[in-house]
KEMI-909744 format. One record per residue (C-alpha): y negated, z, x negated. Coordinates in steps of 0.05 Angstrom, whole numbers, plus 5000, padded with zeros to 4 digits. Layout:
<rs>
YZX
...
</rs>
This chain:
<rs>
354238350542
353938170623
355338670674
361338390704
360538750775
353338420788
352338120855
348837420863
344437470923
348338050966
344838660989
347039321018
344239191084
347638591084
355038891055
354039551102
350639331159
350638711183
358538631162
363539111196
365639711170
371939761130
373740481100
378640131057
374039741004
366940121023
367440520944
368639770912
362439540946
358140180944
360740070862
359639380856
351439440887
349740060833
352239830774
346939730730
345639860652
345040620663
351040700694
354040320637
349340550575
344840060536
350539800496
355739780557
360040290537
358740900567
360041030632
355841590676
360141640745
352742240766
349241620795
355141340837
356342060866
349642160887
349541450915
355941600956
353942210985
347241921015
352041431041
357341831079
350442181097
348641491136
355841351159
354742121198
348641941222
350741211253
357241561281
353941981320
348841541344
354441061363
358441651402
352341781435
350841111467
359241031482
358141671526
352541441567
355540811580
361241061607
357341521649
353340961688
360940551703
363341251728
356441171770
357240461790
364440581801
362641101856
358240611884
363840011893
368840441930
363740671975
360940011989
368639721995
369440212055
363640042088
365939402088
372539542115
369439862181
366239262189
372338822184
376239272225
370739232279
370138362277
377638432281
377638792344
372338392383
376537682353
383538052393
378538112454
375937492454
382037122441
385537432508
380237182539
379936572520
387936532539
386436742610
381336212622
385735692597
391135932629
385935842697
383935192680
390934842665
393735112731
386634912770
388134212729
395834142758
392434312830
388233772821
393333292793
396833412852
392433332899
390032682867
397432472867
398232532938
392032232955
392931592908
400931472942
396431613008
392431042979
398130552965
401230813017
396230563067
394929923014
402729733026
402129823103
396729343102
399828823062
406528863101
401628823168
398828243142
405327873125
408228093189
402127863231
399527243183
407127013144
402327033077
399027643041
391727263024
390127892976
386827682908
391727922866
397327442906
393926882889
391026922825
395826772778
394127122716
395127802753
402727522773
404728182747
401128642789
403328292852
411528282822
410229072821
406929102892
412528562923
416529102888
415129592928
413629273000
420729082987
423729832981
419030123035
421329463078
428029503062
430830013123
425929653173
430229343229
431728523244
432628633309
431728913385
425229133402
422629353339
424628563302
421528513231
425127883213
418327553199
417027973157
422628033119
423127273109
415127323088
417227773039
423127413010
418226743010
413627172961
418227502924
420826812905
414526482896
412627062840
419427042806
418826272805
412026362775
414927002724
420426342697
414925912692
409926312645
416726502606
418525842588
411825592571
411326122523
418325992503
416325372474
411525722424
415426332421
413126462348
405726692367
404727442382
401327212443
406326872469
412127362455
408327892487
407127502560
415427312547
416528062541
412428172601
415227692650
423327972609
420528662638
417928402708
423728062723
428328722715
425428962769
431329022831
427628562881
428028052829
435027622798
432127102761
432827562697
439527252671
435926622687
430426742629
436526982587
440026312594
433025902582
431926312515
439526252488
438825542502
432625522470
435725772407
441425402402
436924812409
433125022353
434824652276
438924982237
437125192165
441925272119
446625012051
452825112105
454225202176
456425832178
450926052132
445925872186
449226032245
448626752214
441026652192
440026382255
443426962294
439227462250
433427072269
435127132343
435427812341
428828062312
425727582363
431227972426
428728642404
421128372414
422228152480
428128392515
428529122533
436128982547
437728722480
446228972481
446428552531
443327902511
446027892435
452227862453
452227402501
448126992460
452927042398
458526842450
455526252474
454526112399
462326112383
463625802443
458225192440
457225022365
463525342324
467825192370
464624482372
465424452286
472124672290
473924142338
471223572297
474123792229
481423982262
481723452312
487323752366
490223062361
491923132289
496023812314
499623512369
500422782329
508122602328
506922082268
509522212193
504222562159
502822592084
502523282044
496323112032
493923052102
498223642118
494024052060
488123872076
489024082153
492024732134
486224962086
481424662139
484025142186
484225732145
477025582109
474725552185
478926072214
476826532160
468826472161
469226502238
473027152241
468427472183
462027182218
464927472286
467028122251
459528152228
456128082284
461028512334
455129102315
452128802363
457828842421
459729572419
467029362456
468728952397
471528372433
469027742390
474327752342
479527732405
475327232446
475426692388
481526712373
483826582441
478626142461
477125682387
483025752351
489725932399
491725132398
491325112320
494625842309
500725612360
501725052321
501125342248
507725652230
509924802244
505224562205
506525092148
513524932138
513724172140
507724232095
511624642043
517724132054
513123492037
509523841980
515824071946
519123451952
513223041916
512823581859
520923491851
519022751858
514522701804
516923071756
523522701757
519722011751
516522371696
522622391653
525021701686
530922041720
533921681775
535822271829
541922081873
545322651867
546523171927
552023661944
554623181999
556522531943
556923001883
565422971882
564622221906
559622031850
564022441797
570522131821
567121401804
564421561736
569721821719
574021201731
568320811700
568621191634
575921321632
576320531626
571820591560
575220471495
577221131449
571820991394
565920921435
559521191395
558021991398
551121751385
550921311454
555221801491
549622411473
544621931498
547521981564
548222741563
542122891531
537422731595
539823421628
535023791576
529423701621
531823671691
530624431706
523424481688
518725161682
512024781703
515324551766
517925241783
510025451780
508424941820
512525041877
511425771870
503525721875
504425261940
508825771962
502526281952
498125881984
501925842041
503626632039
496026852041
495126262099
501226642136
497127342126
490927062158
492426692215
498727082234
499727732267
504728252255
506628482312
504627932376
509627532384
509727022449
513226502472
508725992437
506826322371
511026792312
510127402282
507427472208
514827732184
517327052217
513526562184
514026942125
521926862129
520526102140
515826102069
522226422035
527826062060
523825412042
522525681971
530025851965
531225231991
526624751943
526925161891
534025371888
537924841911
534124171902
532524331834
535824971790
542824791829
541124161824
540424181745
546124531737
550124031778
547623571740
550223831670
556423931706
557223181720
555022891659
560723381616
565123221663
564422531651
563822561571
570123121570
574423151508
570822481484
565022771437
563223361403
560823851455
552623841466
551024551470
543324501468
542924101542
545424691580
542225251540
535924951558
537524951622
539925691620
533725901580
529325481641
533825811692
532226551669
524526431661
524726111733
529026691767
525027191743
518026861771
522226751839
523927501836
517527701827
513927231874
518927481926
518628331905
511228261906
508827791969
514127632012
517928272020
512028792023
508228402075
514828282121
514328952164
520328702211
525929052172
531228662202
528727962179
527128242114
533628512096
536027802126
531827402081
533327932019
540327782031
539227032037
536027001963
541227481929
546827021962
543326491937
542826651870
549326971873
552226251874
548126001825
550126541780
556926261798
556725621768
551925841710
557426371694
562725831694
559025321666
558725811600
565525931606
567025251611
562225081547
565025671497
572425311522
570124691498
566424971432
573825381414
577224711437
573324201388
574224841329
581524691351
581123961330
577324091276
582524531249
588224051266
584423361244
581523661179
585824251153
591223871100
598424131090
597224291028
590924691032
594425391033
600925191005
599024880933
598525190870
590525060857
585525450891
578825210893
572425570892
569525320949
572425381028
577124761059
574024171092
575824431161
572425191148
566424871117
565924331178
567624991230
562325411203
557024841192
558024651277
557525441285
552125441251
548724861278
550924821352
552125551362
547426091321
541725641319
542525381385
543926011424
537826461407
531926271455
535626051518
540526591511
537427311508
538128031516
544828201544
547327581570
546527341491
551027971470
556127771522
556826991496
556527161431
562227761433
566127261481
565526641443
567227071375
573627451406
576626741429
574326441353
578527001326
584326811375
584526041352
583826241282
588726721281
593526151318
591425661268
593226131213
600126271244
602325521236
602225381154
606325721103
601926041044
603826050974
600726580932
594526210907
595125880981
593626621000
587526630958
584826020991
585726361054
581726901036
576426521007
576726141077
576026731115
570527011074
565726391095
568826571165
566127261161
559027001138
558226621194
561427101239
555327641211
550327141245
553727351322
550528061309
558028331346
560228851311
567928881351
568228081326
566428311247
572828891266
576628301284
574727811223
575728421181
582928581206
584127801181
582927881119
586428591115
592728111146
592027681079
593528191038
601928081060
600627431036
598527620962
601928280945
608228240903
613828360952
615529060921
609329300936
609329021024
612429761038
606030221010
601529711050
605429691109
601430241146
594530221106
587530171139
587329651196
594329451180
596430141217
593529931287
597329241288
604629131322
610029161273
613528511293
606528181287
606128431215
613328261208
612427511239
606327371194
608927611131
614627101145
609726591126
609726751062
612026091018
617326590978
619526961047
626926721041
626826630959
625227320947
629227611009
623927941030
626728141095
630628671066
624228951039
621629081111
622629721141
627229521213
623229501274
625529401358
617729241384
616028611412
612828071370
604328121395
601427461426
</rs>
């Protein structure tokens, strides 16, 4: 049997010396290293712990010896570290003392350096003052020599004044001489007139050379060397003795204006030219704030004004010839575009001008004649453009517009006279053709077009006019907006909306009582009128009235709009009332012509309604219910249907009161009322339905047996009806006299309700 504690190749040295000591598995490692056959026995069954115990004692002794040796080594090393620490502290103190001494020496040296430098600076200042005095004395002596030479010989022959390359140095010298000679007298015993004349001639000669040099470099100003020369000439000419600085500025501006423009548009090219010029001016002139405003104003007066004059010819503004709407529109749009772009350009360029005068100068010098003529041109354009829109519309529907407020009544009488001579059997379809033309006389697209051109006019007005600036030749924004608002009212309300309503009035007046009332044309006109009125009101409230700052003008325009619209609304209301009257009259005509006398006094009751009832319901369905919905909506529809329903109820009741009713005839009447009720329900008016429900209750008085009349007399809706009217209605019974019904009724003293 093999030994389970046998280790392959491990020794005690590798376990206890080379490896770190671990007391937790020390015994186990020791047992593994000494597990031989002696400990286990020959057969491996007897265990003897004594050899292991002896081995353990030896190992413990070795461990104690090793521990003692290691402790001695640690103590020795700690003693050495203490000695080194002491030596290091001593050396650190020595170094601190050395650095303290060195710092003291440095401070002393710094004080000495400061003292010496102060003395040196003071000495330098004294030397500088002495040098300045010496230099000024030399310059004064040199200037006196130049002045003496100029007085004695009439010229200065120094190389500085004869060499063209030293013209700037000569300019500075002549400037100093001029300052020195300024106070010298020109008369008396000490006369320096010759000196002054010589200095003036020399100054003009130097100034001419500087201008010539500047102009030569101006031809090639893109090169850096020429720009430097131009800058030096410009700086020299700013000296007080010279007067040509403004001349070279003018030369520069002229050269820049003659330079070719590069850009897709005129104003883009102008803006780019100004930007490039600003960069060049910054490199050449020291007084850029004076040069750039002058350049921009010159650009506006010459280039931009020329562009405006070529596009907006002054003769086009002042001409009295007849101009078309297209010509006026092109003129106004060109004015708006040029003005807006010029103002934008001027505003953008105002950064070069501290007093922000560009915009004001542009208005006064370039656009004032056009701005003065603008209000008149705008009104003229709106009138002609609106007339063109209306004329094109009427031509598109083959309508010959001959109606106007002055000739309406005369034209109406003439047409009535002609139609009066027609035979009574004229075809209804032919008359319908004459009337259906009115369906298209009021068009939403026409109103949209009218509002659109007036919207454009408002935009032009806000751009081209001012709110608070008025003169004898110009109008304020509020005044022009008032004219635009009046124009829209005249073109839309009078010439289009009112014309459509009056045309319908004229046509139905001509054809009145000769044909079945045609409802659709007027309802289409009414529907379009509602839409166009809302569009008009929105335009006024959003674009015209908010932009009018003058409260008086705003109130007047608002009042004018309300007056005009109220006048049209009155006409429309009259036409609605006339339309309802026509419908009721036509229904009465059906009752009169189609209702047979025996319909309600026969012994036979049909399952269907009578012919008159069917035709009336069909007429209401086709010409009222199906036609009114859509063109008339909202509260207007409710009011119209209520009025029509109430008046139809009255006409039907009046019709019922003209007949005698048998028992079966009363049942036929109830059948008709049921059919009427189904039709009236589509009116969607509860009051009208209640009225027709009351008619059905009245019919109960016609069908109950005479003795039972008193029992239903005060029941339901009958209780709300006047007693006298109930008696009159009961008299419509065919058996009223035969059955002596009057004796079965209660006495009454009230008046019969009509």
